[in-house]
C-alpha positions, 0 to 999 in steps of 0.5 A: 500500500502506497504511503499517504501524501500530505499537502505542503503549504506556506503560511497562506495555505498555498500548496508548495508540494507533496510529501509522504505523511511520515516524512512530513511528521519526522521533519516537522514541515508545515502541511494542510490538515483538518479537524472535525467537530460534530455536535448533536441538537443538545449542543454536545460535542462528539469525542472519540478515543483513539484506538490503542493501536495508533502510532501516536497518541493511542487511547487519548480522547480527541475531537470527532475526527481529523486527518489530512486533505488529499491532493485535489480534495477540498477540506469539506470532502476530506472531512466527510471522507474521514467521518465515514472512515473513522466514525461510520457516518457522514453529515454536512460540514461547514468550514469555520476558522483555520490556523497554524500550530506546531506540536512535538510528540514524545516519539520524535514526530512533530505536528506542524499543521495549517488546520481547517476547523470543520463543524457539523451536526449529527443526531444518530448513533456513530458506527466507529471503525475499531482500527481507528476508534476505541470509544466515543462519547458526547459532551457539552463544551463546558464539560470538555473544557473542565475535563481537559483542565482536570486531566490534560494527559487524557487528551491529544495535544492537538485537540487541546490546542484546537479546542482552545482556538475553536472555543475562543472563536465561538465566544466572539 
C-alpha cells in the first residue's frame, strides 16, 4: 500500500508540494490538515478515543475526527471522507476558522499543521471503525473544557490546542 501524501503549504495555505505523511511528521514541515467537530441538537460535542493501536497518541480522547486533505480534495470532502472512515457516518460540514500550530510528540514526530476547523451536526448513533476508534462519547463544551483542565494527559495535544482556538472563536 502506497504511503499517504500530505499537502505542503506556506503560511497562506498555498500548496508548495507533496510529501509522504511520515516524512512530513519526522521533519516537522508545515502541511494542510483538518479537524472535525460534530455536535448533536443538545449542543454536545462528539469525542472519540483513539484506538490503542495508533502510532501516536493511542487511547487519548480527541475531537470527532481529523486527518489530512488529499491532493485535489477540498477540506469539506476530506472531512466527510474521514467521518465515514473513522466514525461510520457522514453529515454536512461547514468550514469555520483555520490556523497554524506546531506540536512535538514524545516519539520524535512533530505536528506542524495549517488546520481547517470543520463543524457539523449529527443526531444518530456513530458506527466507529475499531482500527481507528476505541470509544466515543458526547459532551457539552463546558464539560470538555473542565475535563481537559482536570486531566490534560487524557487528551491529544492537538485537540487541546484546537479546542482552545475553536472555543475562543465561538465566544466572539
